[in-house]
C-alpha positions as CSV (number, residue, x, y, z in Angstrom):
1,M,-63.7,61.4,23.7
2,T,-63.5,61.6,20.0
3,E,-62.7,64.3,18.0
4,R,-65.3,65.4,15.8
5,I,-64.6,67.4,12.3
6,L,-67.9,69.7,11.3
7,V,-67.6,70.2,7.4
8,A,-70.0,72.7,6.3
9,Y,-71.4,71.3,3.1
10,D,-73.5,73.0,0.4
11,G,-72.8,71.1,-2.9
12,S,-70.6,73.7,-4.0
13,P,-66.7,72.8,-5.4
14,A,-65.4,74.6,-2.6
15,A,-67.6,72.6,0.0
16,G,-66.1,69.4,-1.8
17,K,-62.8,70.0,-1.4
18,A,-63.8,70.7,2.4
19,V,-65.1,67.0,2.4
20,A,-61.7,65.8,0.5
21,T,-59.7,67.8,3.4
22,A,-61.7,65.8,6.3
23,Q,-61.7,62.9,4.4
24,A,-57.4,62.9,4.1
25,I,-57.3,64.1,8.1
26,A,-59.9,61.1,9.1
27,A,-57.9,58.4,7.3
28,Q,-54.9,59.5,9.9
29,E,-56.9,60.1,12.8
30,D,-60.0,58.3,15.0
31,V,-62.1,61.3,14.1
32,V,-66.3,61.4,13.5
33,I,-67.2,63.6,10.3
34,D,-70.0,65.6,10.9
35,L,-71.0,66.7,7.3
36,L,-73.8,70.0,7.6
37,Y,-75.9,71.3,5.4
38,V,-77.6,74.5,6.8
39,I,-80.6,75.8,4.1
40,D,-80.3,79.8,4.9
41,T,-83.8,80.9,5.9
42,R,-82.5,84.5,5.3
43,S,-83.1,83.6,1.1
44,Y,-86.8,83.2,1.7
45,H,-87.3,87.2,2.9
46,V,-88.1,89.8,1.0
47,G,-87.3,93.3,1.4
48,L,-86.9,94.7,4.7
49,Y,-88.6,92.7,7.8
50,Q,-91.3,91.2,5.1
51,Q,-91.8,87.4,5.0
52,P,-93.8,86.3,2.0
53,D,-95.9,83.2,2.2
54,V,-93.7,80.6,1.0
55,D,-94.9,77.5,-0.8
56,G,-93.9,74.6,1.1
57,T,-93.2,72.8,-2.0
58,I,-90.3,75.3,-2.1
59,L,-88.8,74.5,1.4
60,Y,-89.5,70.6,0.9
61,N,-87.6,70.4,-2.4
62,A,-84.7,72.5,-0.8
63,E,-84.9,70.2,2.1
64,T,-84.8,66.9,0.1
65,R,-82.3,68.2,-2.7
66,A,-79.8,68.9,0.6
67,E,-80.5,64.9,2.1
68,L,-79.6,63.4,-1.4
69,E,-76.6,65.6,-1.3
70,L,-75.5,64.7,2.4
71,D,-76.4,61.1,2.1
72,E,-74.3,61.0,-1.3
73,Q,-71.3,62.3,0.7
74,A,-71.6,60.1,3.6
75,K,-71.8,56.9,1.5
76,K,-68.9,58.1,-0.4
77,L,-66.7,58.6,3.2
78,Q,-68.0,55.5,4.4
79,A,-67.1,53.4,1.6
80,Q,-63.9,54.9,2.6
81,G,-64.3,53.3,6.3
82,L,-64.7,56.6,7.8
83,T,-67.1,57.3,10.4
84,V,-69.7,60.0,9.2
85,A,-72.8,61.6,10.4
86,Y,-74.9,64.3,8.6
87,H,-77.1,66.9,9.6
88,L,-79.3,69.2,8.0
89,R,-80.9,72.5,9.8
90,F,-82.6,75.7,8.8
91,G,-81.5,79.1,9.8
92,N,-78.5,81.3,9.2
93,P,-75.4,79.7,8.1
94,R,-72.8,82.1,10.0
95,T,-74.5,81.4,13.7
96,V,-75.5,77.5,12.8
97,I,-71.6,76.6,11.3
98,A,-69.9,78.8,14.3
99,L,-72.2,78.7,17.2
100,D,-74.8,76.3,17.8
101,F,-73.7,73.1,16.1
102,P,-69.9,73.3,17.3
103,Q,-71.5,73.5,21.1
104,E,-74.2,71.0,20.3
105,Y,-71.5,68.0,19.2
106,H,-68.3,69.4,20.6
107,S,-66.8,69.5,17.3
108,S,-63.1,70.2,17.5
109,L,-62.3,71.3,14.0
110,I,-64.4,73.2,11.7
111,I,-64.0,73.1,7.5
112,L,-65.7,75.0,5.3
113,G,-65.0,75.9,1.9
114,R,-64.3,79.7,0.8
115,A,-67.4,80.9,-1.4
116,T,-66.5,83.0,-4.3
117,K,-69.4,85.1,-3.8
118,H,-69.3,88.8,-5.7
119,A,-68.1,92.0,-3.0
120,A,-71.5,93.0,-2.9
121,T,-73.0,90.0,-1.5
122,R,-70.6,89.9,0.8
123,M,-71.1,93.3,2.0
124,F,-74.9,92.4,2.3
125,M,-75.0,89.2,3.3
126,G,-71.5,89.2,5.1
127,S,-69.1,86.4,4.6
128,V,-70.0,82.8,6.5
129,A,-66.1,82.0,6.4
130,S,-65.2,85.3,8.2
131,F,-67.9,84.8,10.7
132,V,-67.3,81.4,11.6
133,T,-63.4,82.2,12.0
134,E,-64.2,84.7,14.7
135,N,-66.5,83.1,16.4
136,A,-66.1,79.2,16.5
137,P,-65.2,77.9,19.8
138,C,-62.6,75.7,17.8
139,D,-59.9,75.4,15.3
140,V,-61.4,76.7,11.6
141,L,-59.6,75.3,8.4
142,I,-60.6,77.2,5.4
143,V,-60.2,75.9,1.7
144,T,-60.6,76.9,-1.6
145,A,-61.8,75.0,-4.4
146,S,-59.5,76.1,-7.0
147,E,-55.6,75.5,-7.3
148,A,-55.2,78.6,-9.1
149,P,-54.0,81.7,-7.2
150,V,-56.4,84.2,-6.0
151,D,-56.3,87.6,-7.9
152,P,-55.7,90.2,-4.9
153,R,-58.3,92.8,-6.8
């Protein structure tokens, strides 16, 4: 059975580093890289339990941008001779990355970038990386975008 590496991709510098890490691993082993972009549907909610009428254009534009970014990343990896598939999902990134996708595609490793959200955002939205490391059915590798040491404050 071919091993599969799930790379959570959102266009951020940390996600770019996650792709580069997957590329380095895949160059050494026979693996399939699954690039996954999750459009966070929570961002289209207003207040507690209220969902506004979201113009379909907003979702269409988000989907189109995500597909273009995924296609660009996939082509770069395929040009290196790697086997790549890309996927777009809607929902809560934490559960899609940690639970839904790995179960469906039998991921053997998840690679994701550590976001640099502010403490208040992490408190209300939660850390995707924390949730994934605690709940994923496979190994998880967290990468950072910067080479600088993290300030512990």
